[in-house]
C-alpha positions as CSV (number, residue, x, y, z in Angstrom):
1,M,-96.5,147.6,-60.0
2,S,-99.7,149.7,-59.9
3,Q,-102.8,148.1,-58.5
4,T,-105.4,146.8,-60.9
5,V,-109.0,147.8,-60.0
6,D,-111.9,145.8,-61.2
7,M,-114.3,148.5,-62.5
8,R,-117.1,146.1,-63.7
9,V,-120.6,146.4,-62.3
10,R,-123.9,144.6,-63.1
11,L,-127.4,145.9,-63.8
12,G,-129.3,142.7,-63.7
13,S,-127.8,140.5,-66.5
14,L,-126.1,143.4,-68.1
15,E,-122.4,143.7,-67.2
16,L,-120.8,147.2,-67.6
17,R,-117.1,147.8,-68.0
18,N,-117.4,150.6,-65.4
19,P,-120.2,152.3,-63.5
20,V,-120.4,155.6,-65.4
21,L,-123.5,156.1,-67.6
22,T,-124.9,159.1,-69.4
23,A,-128.3,160.5,-68.2
24,S,-131.1,160.4,-70.7
25,G,-131.8,163.7,-72.5
26,T,-128.3,165.1,-71.9
27,F,-126.2,163.0,-74.4
28,A,-128.6,162.5,-77.3
29,S,-127.4,159.1,-78.7
30,G,-123.7,160.0,-78.3
31,R,-123.0,161.1,-81.9
32,E,-122.2,164.7,-81.0
33,Y,-120.0,163.7,-78.1
34,A,-118.0,161.3,-80.2
35,D,-116.1,164.3,-81.5
36,F,-114.8,164.9,-78.0
37,M,-114.2,161.5,-76.5
38,Q,-114.1,157.8,-77.0
39,L,-117.5,156.5,-76.2
40,E,-116.1,153.1,-75.5
41,C,-114.8,154.5,-72.1
42,L,-118.3,154.6,-70.8
43,G,-120.2,151.9,-68.9
44,A,-123.2,152.6,-71.2
45,I,-124.9,155.2,-73.2
46,V,-128.5,156.0,-72.1
47,T,-130.3,157.5,-75.1
48,K,-132.7,160.4,-75.2
49,G,-136.3,159.4,-74.7
50,V,-137.8,157.4,-77.5
51,S,-141.6,157.4,-78.1
52,L,-143.8,155.4,-80.5
53,H,-144.6,158.4,-82.7
54,P,-142.6,161.6,-83.2
55,W,-143.0,164.2,-80.4
56,T,-142.5,167.9,-81.2
57,G,-141.8,168.8,-77.6
58,N,-142.8,172.0,-75.8
59,A,-142.8,175.6,-77.0
60,S,-139.8,177.9,-76.4
61,P,-138.3,179.2,-74.3
62,R,-137.7,175.8,-72.7
63,I,-134.3,176.1,-70.9
64,A,-133.5,178.6,-68.1
65,E,-130.3,178.8,-66.1
66,T,-130.7,178.9,-62.3
67,A,-128.4,179.1,-59.3
68,S,-126.2,175.9,-59.4
69,G,-128.6,174.3,-61.9
70,M,-130.9,174.6,-64.9
71,L,-134.6,174.3,-65.6
72,N,-135.8,172.5,-68.8
73,S,-139.1,171.8,-70.3
74,I,-138.0,170.2,-73.6
75,G,-141.0,167.8,-73.5
76,L,-139.2,164.7,-74.7
77,Q,-138.9,165.9,-78.3
78,N,-137.8,163.0,-80.5
79,P,-138.5,161.6,-84.0
80,G,-140.1,158.4,-82.9
81,V,-138.9,154.8,-82.5
82,E,-138.8,154.0,-86.3
83,A,-136.6,157.0,-87.0
84,F,-134.5,156.2,-84.0
85,C,-133.9,152.6,-85.2
86,A,-133.1,153.7,-88.7
87,N,-130.7,156.4,-87.8
88,D,-129.3,156.5,-84.2
89,L,-129.4,152.8,-83.6
90,V,-127.6,152.0,-86.8
91,W,-124.8,154.5,-85.8
92,L,-124.7,153.1,-82.3
93,A,-124.2,149.6,-83.7
94,T,-120.7,150.8,-84.8
95,R,-119.7,151.6,-81.2
96,D,-118.4,149.2,-78.7
97,V,-120.5,150.4,-75.8
98,P,-123.8,149.1,-74.3
99,V,-126.9,151.0,-75.3
100,I,-129.7,151.6,-72.9
101,V,-132.8,153.1,-74.6
102,N,-135.0,155.4,-72.6
103,V,-138.6,154.5,-73.4
104,S,-141.3,157.1,-73.2
105,G,-145.1,157.0,-73.7
106,H,-148.4,158.8,-73.3
107,S,-150.1,155.6,-72.3
108,V,-149.2,152.0,-71.2
109,A,-149.9,150.8,-74.7
110,E,-147.4,153.2,-76.1
111,Y,-144.7,152.1,-73.7
112,V,-145.4,148.5,-74.6
113,A,-145.3,149.2,-78.3
114,V,-141.9,150.9,-78.1
115,A,-140.5,148.0,-76.0
116,E,-141.9,145.5,-78.5
117,R,-140.3,147.3,-81.4
118,L,-136.9,147.4,-79.7
119,E,-137.0,143.8,-78.5
120,S,-135.5,142.4,-81.7
121,E,-132.8,145.1,-81.9
122,S,-129.5,143.4,-80.8
123,T,-127.8,146.8,-80.4
124,V,-130.2,147.6,-77.5
125,S,-128.7,146.2,-74.4
126,A,-131.4,147.3,-71.9
127,L,-134.5,149.5,-71.6
128,E,-135.0,152.4,-69.2
129,V,-138.7,153.1,-68.7
130,N,-139.2,156.8,-68.1
131,I,-142.1,157.2,-65.7
132,S,-140.8,160.4,-64.2
133,C,-140.6,163.2,-66.8
134,P,-142.3,166.4,-65.4
135,N,-142.6,168.1,-68.8
136,V,-145.4,166.2,-70.6
137,D,-149.1,166.5,-70.0
138,E,-149.9,162.8,-70.4
139,G,-147.7,159.9,-69.4
140,G,-144.3,160.6,-67.9
141,M,-144.5,161.7,-64.3
142,A,-148.2,160.8,-64.2
143,F,-147.1,157.1,-64.0
144,G,-144.3,157.7,-61.6
145,T,-146.1,159.3,-58.7
146,S,-148.5,156.4,-58.0
147,C,-147.6,152.9,-57.0
148,P,-150.5,151.3,-58.9
149,A,-149.6,153.2,-62.1
150,A,-145.9,152.6,-61.8
151,A,-146.5,148.9,-61.2
152,E,-148.9,148.7,-64.2
153,V,-146.4,150.2,-66.7
154,T,-143.6,148.0,-65.4
155,R,-145.7,144.8,-65.5
156,A,-146.8,145.6,-69.0
157,V,-143.3,146.3,-70.4
158,R,-141.8,143.3,-68.5
159,A,-144.3,141.1,-70.3
160,V,-143.0,142.0,-73.7
161,T,-139.2,142.1,-73.2
162,R,-136.5,139.8,-72.1
163,K,-133.9,142.7,-72.0
164,P,-132.8,144.1,-68.7
165,L,-135.4,146.5,-67.5
166,M,-134.7,149.7,-65.5
167,V,-137.3,152.1,-64.3
168,K,-136.6,155.8,-63.9
169,L,-138.2,157.2,-60.8
170,S,-139.5,160.7,-60.0
171,P,-138.4,162.7,-57.0
172,N,-141.7,164.5,-57.0
173,V,-143.4,162.1,-54.6
174,T,-143.9,161.7,-50.9
175,D,-142.2,158.4,-50.6
176,I,-139.9,157.3,-53.5
177,A,-139.0,154.1,-51.7
178,E,-142.6,152.8,-52.1
179,I,-142.5,153.4,-55.8
180,A,-139.2,151.6,-56.1
181,R,-140.7,148.6,-54.2
182,A,-143.7,148.6,-56.5
183,V,-141.7,148.4,-59.7
184,E,-139.3,145.8,-58.2
185,A,-142.3,143.6,-57.4
186,E,-143.4,143.8,-61.1
187,G,-140.0,142.6,-62.5
188,A,-137.8,145.7,-62.8
189,D,-134.1,144.6,-62.9
190,A,-132.9,148.0,-61.7
191,V,-134.1,151.5,-60.9
192,S,-132.6,154.9,-61.8
193,L,-133.1,158.0,-59.8
194,I,-133.6,160.8,-59.6
195,N,-135.2,162.6,-62.5
196,T,-135.6,166.3,-62.3
197,L,-137.4,168.2,-59.5
198,L,-140.3,170.3,-60.6
199,G,-139.3,174.0,-60.4
200,M,-140.1,177.4,-61.7
201,A,-138.3,180.7,-62.4
202,I,-139.8,184.1,-63.1
203,D,-138.3,187.0,-65.0
204,T,-138.5,190.1,-62.7
205,D,-138.3,192.5,-65.7
206,T,-141.2,191.0,-67.6
207,F,-143.0,189.4,-64.6
208,R,-143.4,186.3,-66.8
209,P,-142.1,182.8,-66.2
210,K,-138.8,182.1,-67.9
211,L,-140.2,178.9,-69.4
212,A,-143.1,179.0,-71.9
213,R,-144.6,176.1,-70.0
214,A,-144.1,178.1,-66.7
215,V,-142.7,175.0,-64.8
216,G,-139.9,172.6,-65.7
217,G,-137.4,170.1,-64.4
218,L,-134.6,171.3,-62.2
219,S,-131.3,169.6,-62.6
220,G,-127.6,170.2,-61.7
221,P,-125.6,170.5,-58.5
222,A,-128.4,172.2,-56.6
223,I,-130.4,168.9,-56.5
224,K,-127.5,166.6,-55.5
225,P,-128.2,166.4,-51.7
226,V,-131.9,165.5,-52.4
227,A,-130.8,162.9,-54.9
228,V,-128.2,161.3,-52.6
229,R,-130.8,161.1,-49.8
230,M,-133.3,159.4,-52.1
231,V,-130.8,156.9,-53.4
232,W,-129.9,156.1,-49.8
233,Q,-133.6,155.6,-49.0
234,V,-134.3,153.4,-52.0
235,A,-131.2,151.3,-51.3
236,S,-132.7,150.3,-48.0
237,A,-136.0,149.4,-49.6
238,V,-135.1,147.2,-52.6
239,A,-132.6,144.5,-53.5
240,I,-132.2,145.4,-57.2
241,P,-129.4,147.7,-58.4
242,I,-129.7,151.5,-58.4
243,V,-128.3,153.9,-60.9
244,G,-127.9,157.2,-59.0
245,M,-128.0,160.6,-60.7
246,G,-128.7,164.2,-59.9
247,G,-126.1,166.9,-59.9
248,I,-123.0,164.8,-60.5
249,M,-120.2,167.1,-61.6
250,S,-117.1,165.3,-60.2
251,V,-115.5,162.0,-59.2
252,E,-116.3,162.8,-55.5
253,D,-120.0,163.3,-56.4
254,A,-120.1,159.9,-58.1
255,V,-118.4,158.3,-55.1
256,E,-121.0,159.9,-52.8
257,F,-123.8,158.3,-54.8
258,M,-122.2,154.9,-54.7
259,L,-121.6,155.1,-51.0
260,A,-125.3,155.9,-50.5
261,G,-126.1,152.7,-52.3
262,A,-125.9,153.2,-56.1
263,T,-124.3,150.4,-58.2
264,A,-123.7,152.8,-61.0
265,V,-124.1,156.6,-61.7
266,A,-125.4,158.6,-64.6
267,V,-124.0,162.1,-65.5
268,G,-126.4,164.6,-67.0
269,T,-126.3,168.4,-66.8
270,A,-122.5,168.3,-66.4
271,N,-122.3,167.2,-70.1
272,F,-123.4,170.6,-71.2
273,V,-120.5,172.2,-69.2
274,D,-117.8,169.7,-70.2
275,P,-118.4,167.2,-73.0
276,T,-115.6,164.9,-71.7
277,V,-116.8,164.9,-68.1
278,T,-118.0,161.3,-68.2
279,R,-114.6,160.0,-69.3
280,R,-113.0,162.1,-66.6
281,I,-115.3,160.6,-63.9
282,A,-114.8,157.1,-65.1
283,E,-111.0,157.5,-65.0
284,G,-111.2,159.3,-61.7
285,L,-113.2,156.5,-60.0
286,E,-110.4,154.0,-60.9
287,T,-107.8,156.4,-59.5
288,F,-109.9,157.0,-56.3
289,C,-110.1,153.2,-55.7
290,R,-106.5,152.6,-56.4
291,G,-105.5,155.4,-54.0
292,R,-107.5,153.7,-51.2
293,G,-106.5,150.2,-51.9
294,I,-109.9,149.2,-53.1
295,D,-109.8,146.2,-55.5
296,R,-113.3,146.4,-56.9
297,V,-115.3,149.6,-57.5
298,A,-118.4,147.6,-56.5
299,E,-117.1,147.7,-52.9
300,L,-118.1,151.4,-52.7
301,T,-121.8,150.6,-53.1
302,G,-123.6,151.1,-49.9
303,A,-120.4,151.6,-47.9
304,V,-121.5,154.7,-46.1
305,K,-120.7,154.5,-42.4
306,L,-123.7,155.6,-40.3
């Protein structure tokens, strides 16, 4: 008889059937990916960023391929929270998978307004507060690079929601652990990290930046060692769960993040290469545990041997 592995993990009060999530901005709300895989195999869907009002995003070109990665400066383009609730959320309600909504804003008041609007939506299982996007002029990373600002946003959103609250952290800081401690102190139930690293690429034929905005967020396999290091640092600094991300392409990558201290993982850029990669990683994690006699996938969290 084959060994049964308990794949469940918890993010605060939210129990997930397995530790594999989608990274915000790489999976939309799952509708397009439903043609390729059963979304119910995921631990949760993390939606694209949702703001109070529609955002048009940045000018094109806003994606550039790099060695072992990609740069993007999409700018959190989205139709706003009311359109999200009327369209994407209605569709997501037909799927048996937890929904974590990524909340974006230009100001603390906007973050709060989006959280308040989503509070009554039963389809929304949790919120991910995005204080780390490098591609907007106001809000985003501006809140994630300062302990007082990160704490302020977290405290304000925590005051208006009873849903599990996760805060997405920026790697573009001197000490990510201190930011994590700041949001934990203000009521965050979990943290997710890392968002993209600020980067730039220049076209040597035109002498112009490859992105209209000049700089953008670097993601993909190139950033994985940095992301694993930051997850390990944060795991030593906080007691709340961590969702690790940054360059996960394989089962082994996911295991590496969990060994560093992540309770769950989020897959991002890999979705553009293989729309079924999240399912493959979820199934592969179970196989990995079974092959090593591990009864619970949660036993991997923080199990690195130093």
